[in-house]
C-alpha atoms as a printed R data frame, in Angstrom:
    type eleno elety resid chain resno      x       y       z
1   ATOM     1    CA   MET     A     1 19.480  -8.991 -43.633
2   ATOM     2    CA   SER     A     2 20.243 -12.158 -41.699
3   ATOM     3    CA   LYS     A     3 19.058 -15.695 -42.398
4   ATOM     4    CA   TYR     A     4 16.249 -14.916 -39.927
5   ATOM     5    CA   ASN     A     5 14.690 -12.263 -42.248
6   ATOM     6    CA   VAL     A     6 14.939  -9.685 -39.442
7   ATOM     7    CA   PRO     A     7 18.005  -7.851 -38.102
8   ATOM     8    CA   THR     A     8 20.112  -9.557 -35.439
9   ATOM     9    CA   PHE     A     9 22.276  -8.609 -32.475
10  ATOM    10    CA   LYS     A    10 25.510 -10.490 -31.844
11  ATOM    11    CA   LEU     A    11 25.711 -12.203 -28.440
12  ATOM    12    CA   ASN     A    12 28.902 -12.510 -26.373
13  ATOM    13    CA   ASP     A    13 29.203 -16.167 -27.502
14  ATOM    14    CA   GLY     A    14 29.224 -15.175 -31.197
15  ATOM    15    CA   ASN     A    15 25.667 -16.321 -32.001
16  ATOM    16    CA   GLU     A    16 23.307 -13.931 -33.810
17  ATOM    17    CA   ILE     A    17 19.904 -13.472 -32.154
18  ATOM    18    CA   PRO     A    18 16.940 -11.925 -34.009
19  ATOM    19    CA   VAL     A    19 16.248  -8.525 -32.443
20  ATOM    20    CA   ILE     A    20 12.508  -9.161 -32.179
21  ATOM    21    CA   GLY     A    21 10.699 -12.338 -31.238
22  ATOM    22    CA   PHE     A    22  7.234 -13.600 -30.474
23  ATOM    23    CA   GLY     A    23  6.383 -14.195 -26.806
24  ATOM    24    CA   THR     A    24  3.998 -16.954 -25.699
25  ATOM    25    CA   PHE     A    25  3.559 -16.171 -21.974
26  ATOM    26    CA   GLN     A    26 -0.059 -16.756 -20.829
27  ATOM    27    CA   ILE     A    27 -1.133 -18.110 -24.217
28  ATOM    28    CA   PRO     A    28 -3.044 -21.329 -23.429
29  ATOM    29    CA   ALA     A    29 -2.054 -24.720 -24.812
30  ATOM    30    CA   ASP     A    30 -5.527 -25.448 -26.185
31  ATOM    31    CA   GLY     A    31 -4.592 -24.845 -29.803
32  ATOM    32    CA   THR     A    32 -4.291 -21.084 -29.214
33  ATOM    33    CA   THR     A    33 -0.489 -21.205 -28.851
34  ATOM    34    CA   TYR     A    34 -0.184 -23.354 -31.989
35  ATOM    35    CA   ASN     A    35 -2.262 -20.899 -34.037
36  ATOM    36    CA   ALA     A    36 -0.538 -17.796 -32.635
37  ATOM    37    CA   VAL     A    37  2.954 -19.177 -33.345
38  ATOM    38    CA   LYS     A    38  1.842 -20.296 -36.816
39  ATOM    39    CA   ASP     A    39  0.536 -16.768 -37.508
40  ATOM    40    CA   ALA     A    40  3.734 -15.223 -36.134
41  ATOM    41    CA   LEU     A    41  5.953 -17.376 -38.342
42  ATOM    42    CA   ALA     A    42  3.762 -16.619 -41.358
43  ATOM    43    CA   ALA     A    43  4.066 -12.888 -40.577
44  ATOM    44    CA   GLY     A    44  7.876 -13.137 -40.653
45  ATOM    45    CA   TYR     A    45  8.907 -13.717 -37.028
46  ATOM    46    CA   ARG     A    46 11.868 -16.060 -36.738
47  ATOM    47    CA   HIS     A    47 12.333 -15.953 -32.944
48  ATOM    48    CA   ILE     A    48  9.871 -17.711 -30.635
49  ATOM    49    CA   ASP     A    49 10.072 -17.450 -26.836
50  ATOM    50    CA   THR     A    50  8.512 -20.124 -24.618
51  ATOM    51    CA   ALA     A    51  9.251 -21.712 -21.217
52  ATOM    52    CA   ALA     A    52  8.556 -24.903 -19.291
53  ATOM    53    CA   ALA     A    53  6.305 -22.894 -16.924
54  ATOM    54    CA   TYR     A    54  4.187 -21.619 -19.826
55  ATOM    55    CA   MET     A    55  3.071 -25.229 -20.361
56  ATOM    56    CA   ASN     A    56  2.903 -24.706 -24.126
57  ATOM    57    CA   GLU     A    57  6.270 -25.952 -25.452
58  ATOM    58    CA   GLN     A    58  4.570 -28.806 -27.299
59  ATOM    59    CA   GLU     A    59  2.338 -26.491 -29.323
60  ATOM    60    CA   VAL     A    60  5.264 -24.176 -30.058
61  ATOM    61    CA   GLY     A    61  7.250 -27.150 -31.372
62  ATOM    62    CA   LYS     A    62  4.362 -28.406 -33.508
63  ATOM    63    CA   ALA     A    63  3.824 -24.962 -35.075
64  ATOM    64    CA   ILE     A    64  7.538 -24.739 -35.893
65  ATOM    65    CA   LYS     A    65  7.522 -28.211 -37.432
66  ATOM    66    CA   ASP     A    66  4.357 -27.569 -39.462
67  ATOM    67    CA   SER     A    67  5.650 -24.195 -40.726
68  ATOM    68    CA   GLY     A    68  8.037 -25.883 -43.164
69  ATOM    69    CA   ILE     A    69 10.659 -23.221 -42.375
70  ATOM    70    CA   PRO     A    70 14.167 -24.704 -42.104
71  ATOM    71    CA   ARG     A    71 15.121 -25.302 -38.461
72  ATOM    72    CA   ASP     A    72 18.251 -23.138 -38.644
73  ATOM    73    CA   GLN     A    73 16.126 -20.141 -39.654
74  ATOM    74    CA   ILE     A    74 14.064 -20.140 -36.444
75  ATOM    75    CA   TRP     A    75 15.516 -19.041 -33.114
76  ATOM    76    CA   VAL     A    76 13.834 -20.865 -30.229
77  ATOM    77    CA   THR     A    77 14.141 -19.851 -26.576
78  ATOM    78    CA   SER     A    78 12.913 -21.882 -23.618
79  ATOM    79    CA   GLU     A    79 13.418 -21.626 -19.864
80  ATOM    80    CA   MET     A    80 13.911 -23.990 -16.935
81  ATOM    81    CA   TRP     A    81 11.508 -23.602 -14.003
82  ATOM    82    CA   LEU     A    82 12.990 -23.366 -10.508
83  ATOM    83    CA   GLN     A    83 11.297 -26.591  -9.412
84  ATOM    84    CA   ASP     A    84 13.992 -28.346 -11.479
85  ATOM    85    CA   TYR     A    85 17.151 -26.551 -10.332
86  ATOM    86    CA   LYS     A    86 18.779 -29.464  -8.480
87  ATOM    87    CA   TYR     A    87 21.515 -30.813 -10.769
88  ATOM    88    CA   GLU     A    88 19.910 -34.164 -11.752
89  ATOM    89    CA   ASP     A    89 16.473 -32.544 -12.128
90  ATOM    90    CA   ALA     A    90 17.999 -29.795 -14.252
91  ATOM    91    CA   LYS     A    91 19.538 -32.320 -16.649
92  ATOM    92    CA   LYS     A    92 16.124 -33.987 -16.994
93  ATOM    93    CA   ALA     A    93 14.378 -30.629 -17.479
94  ATOM    94    CA   ILE     A    94 16.584 -29.808 -20.479
95  ATOM    95    CA   GLU     A    95 15.741 -33.178 -22.084
96  ATOM    96    CA   THR     A    96 12.038 -32.653 -21.351
97  ATOM    97    CA   SER     A    97 12.045 -29.269 -23.099
98  ATOM    98    CA   LEU     A    98 13.887 -30.720 -26.107
99  ATOM    99    CA   ASN     A    99 11.369 -33.583 -26.303
100 ATOM   100    CA   LYS     A   100  8.304 -31.369 -25.945
101 ATOM   101    CA   LEU     A   101  9.611 -28.961 -28.567
102 ATOM   102    CA   GLY     A   102 10.615 -31.866 -30.801
103 ATOM   103    CA   LEU     A   103 14.040 -30.313 -31.378
104 ATOM   104    CA   ASP     A   104 17.650 -31.541 -31.369
105 ATOM   105    CA   TYR     A   105 18.865 -28.264 -29.869
106 ATOM   106    CA   ILE     A   106 17.456 -25.079 -28.324
107 ATOM   107    CA   ASP     A   107 18.936 -21.769 -29.517
108 ATOM   108    CA   LEU     A   108 18.710 -20.016 -26.144
109 ATOM   109    CA   TYR     A   109 17.961 -21.626 -22.798
110 ATOM   110    CA   LEU     A   110 17.456 -19.566 -19.660
111 ATOM   111    CA   LEU     A   111 17.107 -20.147 -15.935
112 ATOM   112    CA   HIS     A   112 13.667 -18.629 -15.480
113 ATOM   113    CA   GLN     A   113 14.002 -17.406 -11.876
114 ATOM   114    CA   PRO     A   114 17.106 -16.578  -9.797
115 ATOM   115    CA   TYR     A   115 16.309 -18.515  -6.602
116 ATOM   116    CA   GLY     A   116 17.219 -21.851  -5.039
117 ATOM   117    CA   ALA     A   117 19.899 -24.168  -6.453
118 ATOM   118    CA   VAL     A   118 20.895 -21.739  -9.222
119 ATOM   119    CA   ASP     A   119 24.536 -22.939  -9.261
120 ATOM   120    CA   GLU     A   120 23.491 -26.578  -9.793
121 ATOM   121    CA   ALA     A   121 21.056 -25.681 -12.569
122 ATOM   122    CA   TRP     A   122 23.659 -23.503 -14.293
123 ATOM   123    CA   LYS     A   123 26.210 -26.329 -14.181
124 ATOM   124    CA   ALA     A   124 23.722 -28.611 -15.996
125 ATOM   125    CA   VAL     A   125 23.034 -25.844 -18.530
126 ATOM   126    CA   GLU     A   126 26.765 -25.277 -19.160
127 ATOM   127    CA   GLU     A   127 27.228 -29.022 -19.759
128 ATOM   128    CA   ALA     A   128 24.265 -29.174 -22.150
129 ATOM   129    CA   GLN     A   129 25.741 -26.260 -24.083
130 ATOM   130    CA   LYS     A   130 29.070 -28.115 -24.391
131 ATOM   131    CA   ALA     A   131 27.135 -31.162 -25.624
132 ATOM   132    CA   GLY     A   132 25.493 -29.070 -28.378
133 ATOM   133    CA   LYS     A   133 21.972 -29.323 -26.954
134 ATOM   134    CA   LEU     A   134 21.847 -25.596 -26.172
135 ATOM   135    CA   ARG     A   135 23.471 -22.968 -28.389
136 ATOM   136    CA   SER     A   136 23.320 -19.921 -26.123
137 ATOM   137    CA   ILE     A   137 22.612 -19.884 -22.399
138 ATOM   138    CA   GLY     A   138 21.367 -17.186 -20.089
139 ATOM   139    CA   ILE     A   139 19.362 -16.154 -17.081
140 ATOM   140    CA   SER     A   140 16.149 -14.286 -16.390
141 ATOM   141    CA   ASN     A   141 14.847 -11.836 -13.781
142 ATOM   142    CA   MET     A   142 18.290 -11.140 -12.325
143 ATOM   143    CA   THR     A   143 18.577  -7.750 -10.657
144 ATOM   144    CA   PRO     A   144 22.009  -6.208  -9.981
145 ATOM   145    CA   LYS     A   145 21.884  -7.730  -6.478
146 ATOM   146    CA   LEU     A   146 21.001 -11.236  -7.741
147 ATOM   147    CA   TRP     A   147 23.533 -10.986 -10.588
148 ATOM   148    CA   ASN     A   148 26.308 -10.208  -8.097
149 ATOM   149    CA   LYS     A   149 25.200 -13.067  -5.862
150 ATOM   150    CA   PHE     A   150 25.279 -15.806  -8.521
151 ATOM   151    CA   VAL     A   151 27.073 -14.918 -11.747
152 ATOM   152    CA   PRO     A   152 30.608 -14.474 -10.351
153 ATOM   153    CA   ASN     A   153 30.478 -18.230  -9.507
154 ATOM   154    CA   PHE     A   154 29.571 -19.296 -13.057
155 ATOM   155    CA   ASP     A   155 32.227 -20.739 -15.395
156 ATOM   156    CA   VAL     A   156 30.359 -19.455 -18.467
157 ATOM   157    CA   THR     A   157 29.068 -15.871 -18.477
158 ATOM   158    CA   PRO     A   158 25.401 -15.711 -19.504
159 ATOM   159    CA   ALA     A   159 24.754 -14.434 -23.020
160 ATOM   160    CA   VAL     A   160 21.400 -12.930 -22.053
161 ATOM   161    CA   ASN     A   161 19.496 -11.621 -19.024
162 ATOM   162    CA   GLN     A   162 15.753 -11.491 -19.715
163 ATOM   163    CA   VAL     A   163 14.063  -8.949 -17.438
164 ATOM   164    CA   GLU     A   164 11.151  -6.547 -17.247
165 ATOM   165    CA   PHE     A   165 11.932  -3.572 -19.485
166 ATOM   166    CA   ASN     A   166  9.894  -0.784 -21.060
167 ATOM   167    CA   PRO     A   167 10.025   3.041 -21.143
168 ATOM   168    CA   TYR     A   168  8.709   3.202 -17.552
169 ATOM   169    CA   PHE     A   169 11.443   0.827 -16.298
170 ATOM   170    CA   GLN     A   170 14.692   1.151 -18.228
171 ATOM   171    CA   GLN     A   171 16.997  -0.863 -15.943
172 ATOM   172    CA   LYS     A   172 19.860   1.646 -16.005
173 ATOM   173    CA   GLU     A   173 21.917   0.148 -13.175
174 ATOM   174    CA   LEU     A   174 21.526  -3.385 -14.514
175 ATOM   175    CA   ARG     A   175 22.478  -2.351 -18.044
176 ATOM   176    CA   GLU     A   176 25.757  -0.884 -16.772
177 ATOM   177    CA   ILE     A   177 26.610  -4.218 -15.114
178 ATOM   178    CA   LEU     A   178 25.639  -6.265 -18.184
179 ATOM   179    CA   ALA     A   179 27.628  -4.004 -20.526
180 ATOM   180    CA   LYS     A   180 30.883  -4.990 -18.790
181 ATOM   181    CA   ASP     A   181 30.492  -8.594 -20.036
182 ATOM   182    CA   ASP     A   182 28.609  -7.723 -23.239
183 ATOM   183    CA   VAL     A   183 25.504  -9.494 -21.911
184 ATOM   184    CA   ARG     A   184 22.396  -8.780 -23.969
185 ATOM   185    CA   LEU     A   185 19.284  -7.548 -22.191
186 ATOM   186    CA   GLU     A   186 15.984  -9.038 -23.361
187 ATOM   187    CA   ALA     A   187 12.720  -7.340 -22.466
188 ATOM   188    CA   TRP     A   188  9.704  -9.102 -21.123
189 ATOM   189    CA   ALA     A   189  6.664  -6.773 -20.974
190 ATOM   190    CA   PRO     A   190  8.272  -4.490 -23.604
191 ATOM   191    CA   LEU     A   191  4.914  -2.699 -23.941
192 ATOM   192    CA   GLY     A   192  4.330  -2.614 -20.179
193 ATOM   193    CA   GLN     A   193  1.836  -5.475 -20.556
194 ATOM   194    CA   GLY     A   194 -0.513  -3.130 -22.367
195 ATOM   195    CA   ASN     A   195 -0.254  -0.361 -19.741
196 ATOM   196    CA   ALA     A   196 -2.755   2.266 -20.952
197 ATOM   197    CA   ASP     A   197 -0.802   5.129 -19.338
198 ATOM   198    CA   LEU     A   198  2.328   4.141 -21.240
199 ATOM   199    CA   LEU     A   199  0.489   3.752 -24.550
200 ATOM   200    CA   HIS     A   200 -1.089   7.207 -24.104
201 ATOM   201    CA   GLU     A   201  2.056   9.083 -23.039
202 ATOM   202    CA   PRO     A   202  1.965  12.405 -24.972
203 ATOM   203    CA   ALA     A   203  5.633  12.073 -26.004
204 ATOM   204    CA   ILE     A   204  4.954   8.635 -27.486
205 ATOM   205    CA   THR     A   205  1.641   9.491 -29.178
206 ATOM   206    CA   ALA     A   206  3.155  12.622 -30.776
207 ATOM   207    CA   ILE     A   207  6.038  10.590 -32.214
208 ATOM   208    CA   ALA     A   208  3.576   7.912 -33.406
209 ATOM   209    CA   GLU     A   209  1.539  10.547 -35.243
210 ATOM   210    CA   LYS     A   210  4.645  11.976 -36.893
211 ATOM   211    CA   TYR     A   211  5.699   8.599 -38.335
212 ATOM   212    CA   GLY     A   212  2.216   7.209 -39.037
213 ATOM   213    CA   LYS     A   213  2.783   4.440 -36.493
214 ATOM   214    CA   ASN     A   214  0.949   3.269 -33.366
215 ATOM   215    CA   ALA     A   215  2.270   3.813 -29.828
216 ATOM   216    CA   GLY     A   216  3.336   0.165 -29.510
217 ATOM   217    CA   GLN     A   217  5.462   0.379 -32.652
218 ATOM   218    CA   VAL     A   218  7.184   3.535 -31.368
219 ATOM   219    CA   ILE     A   219  7.959   1.860 -28.029
220 ATOM   220    CA   LEU     A   220  9.334  -1.269 -29.719
221 ATOM   221    CA   ARG     A   221 11.434   0.884 -32.065
222 ATOM   222    CA   PHE     A   222 12.813   2.826 -29.074
223 ATOM   223    CA   GLU     A   223 13.781  -0.459 -27.404
224 ATOM   224    CA   ASN     A   224 15.339  -1.748 -30.618
225 ATOM   225    CA   GLN     A   225 17.449   1.396 -30.933
226 ATOM   226    CA   GLU     A   226 18.506   0.897 -27.285
227 ATOM   227    CA   GLU     A   227 19.765  -2.532 -28.490
228 ATOM   228    CA   ILE     A   228 17.289  -4.477 -26.377
229 ATOM   229    CA   VAL     A   229 15.840  -7.769 -27.696
230 ATOM   230    CA   VAL     A   230 12.032  -7.578 -27.530
231 ATOM   231    CA   PHE     A   231  9.248 -10.123 -27.888
232 ATOM   232    CA   PRO     A   232  5.822  -8.557 -27.765
233 ATOM   233    CA   LYS     A   233  2.945 -10.999 -27.304
234 ATOM   234    CA   SER     A   234 -0.432 -11.036 -28.990
235 ATOM   235    CA   VAL     A   235 -2.946 -13.599 -30.204
236 ATOM   236    CA   HIS     A   236 -4.450 -11.137 -32.714
237 ATOM   237    CA   GLU     A   237 -3.091 -11.542 -36.223
238 ATOM   238    CA   ALA     A   238 -3.192  -7.817 -37.057
239 ATOM   239    CA   ARG     A   239 -1.292  -6.920 -33.884
240 ATOM   240    CA   ILE     A   240  1.199  -9.760 -34.434
241 ATOM   241    CA   LYS     A   241  1.977  -8.226 -37.838
242 ATOM   242    CA   SER     A   242  2.084  -4.592 -36.715
243 ATOM   243    CA   ASN     A   243  4.498  -5.361 -33.849
244 ATOM   244    CA   LEU     A   244  7.003  -6.588 -36.441
245 ATOM   245    CA   ASP     A   245  6.603  -3.508 -38.625
246 ATOM   246    CA   ILE     A   246  9.160  -1.316 -36.848
247 ATOM   247    CA   PHE     A   247 12.122  -1.210 -39.210
248 ATOM   248    CA   ASP     A   248 10.961   1.409 -41.752
249 ATOM   249    CA   PHE     A   249 11.482   4.453 -39.511
250 ATOM   250    CA   GLU     A   250 14.126   5.678 -37.092
251 ATOM   251    CA   LEU     A   251 13.747   7.804 -33.966
252 ATOM   252    CA   THR     A   252 15.949  10.899 -33.729
253 ATOM   253    CA   ASP     A   253 18.312  11.457 -30.786
254 ATOM   254    CA   GLU     A   254 15.850  14.019 -29.428
255 ATOM   255    CA   GLU     A   255 12.941  11.554 -29.647
256 ATOM   256    CA   MET     A   256 15.019   8.860 -27.956
257 ATOM   257    CA   ASP     A   257 15.775  11.312 -25.122
258 ATOM   258    CA   GLN     A   258 12.075  12.186 -24.767
259 ATOM   259    CA   ILE     A   259 11.248   8.502 -24.232
260 ATOM   260    CA   ARG     A   260 14.269   7.960 -21.961
261 ATOM   261    CA   ALA     A   261 12.869  10.747 -19.771
262 ATOM   262    CA   LEU     A   262  9.767   8.613 -19.034
263 ATOM   263    CA   ASP     A   263 11.793   6.195 -16.873
264 ATOM   264    CA   LYS     A   264 10.267   5.772 -13.409
265 ATOM   265    CA   GLY     A   265 13.116   3.511 -12.228
266 ATOM   266    CA   LYS     A   266 10.933   0.630 -11.055
267 ATOM   267    CA   GLY     A   267  8.682  -2.003 -12.541
268 ATOM   268    CA   MET     A   268  5.666  -4.153 -11.697
269 ATOM   269    CA   HIS     A   269  7.786  -7.051 -10.442
270 ATOM   270    CA   ASP     A   270 10.556  -6.850  -7.818
271 ATOM   271    CA   PRO     A   271 12.709  -9.995  -7.881
272 ATOM   272    CA   ASP     A   272 14.558  -8.734  -4.761
273 ATOM   273    CA   ALA     A   273 11.402  -8.609  -2.600
274 ATOM   274    CA   PRO     A   274 11.431 -11.074   0.332
275 ATOM   275    CA   GLY     A   275  9.690 -14.387  -0.311
276 ATOM   276    CA   VAL     A   276  9.376 -14.069  -4.098
277 ATOM   277    CA   GLY     A   277 11.223 -17.356  -4.714
278 ATOM   278    CA   GLU     A   278  8.969 -19.318  -2.340
279 ATOM   279    CA   MET     A   279  5.852 -17.678  -3.759
280 ATOM   280    CA   LEU     A   280  6.801 -18.580  -7.336
281 ATOM   281    CA   LEU     A   281  7.756 -22.132  -6.393
282 ATOM   282    CA   ASN     A   282  4.363 -22.661  -4.812
283 ATOM   283    CA   ALA     A   283  2.451 -20.841  -7.554
284 ATOM   284    CA   TYR     A   284  3.400 -23.213 -10.391
285 ATOM   285    CA   ASP     A   285  3.660 -26.985 -10.302
286 ATOM   286    CA   ILE     A   286  4.869 -27.694 -13.785
287 ATOM   287    CA   HIS     A   287  4.897 -31.450 -13.154
288 ATOM   288    CA   ALA     A   288  1.272 -31.687 -12.012
289 ATOM   289    CA   ASN     A   289  0.223 -33.391 -15.240
290 ATOM   290    CA   ASP     A   290  3.355 -35.493 -15.825
């Protein structure tokens, strides 16, 4: 077992990332994020995922500080919002995230959306990594098309691409591209954002019954065995604990193939759709309260 108390995957930059983390998307910064992260750390999570656009970095940082767990035993991810992609803004955005989190460094820092001045933002991220402010760096929501548009121009290959992934959308084409550079795929919506159809798939419920697990645990175990980093999100303490309890059983090759067969080849979000960048830019003003 690693220093994180959960298994790790090795990234292409040599850093070890915990295979499962706790996601904080859509958890409000009214004390709810603080309590959820505190509960997650108490349950044994050592990987917390936040972002500037989630508007809850401060509560994440406070929960980490108050946990008493040594800093080097918690993996923290945050993400830059596309409002800040111009080079000077990007440099400021990294400092803002560090300040809000109350940390000297961030373990993984991602560009949250692949639109606009991506090259400028990535340059600032590469420099911050050299300066020791960011340990690993990566991108998010990059499809094969967007990857091929931007990444060939980067000096440093991303360590991670965080995208939508679950049994209904298994990102086969993207995974082939990422495998060439040993880039780790991270799953947002690893449980399909609670998709009832997915959680009631006969193949999944039959496997769950066999192992005495719930459908969510079977899905997370499948993703773990596919070597995907997952961070399921919940504000309920029992669910926070059960999502972590996936390492005491192993799916057979046949069971893995049954779940692989559920792939529909598309997800809820299409980053390649026209106008997505503009829509996202207008949807969130992360500086409204600055």
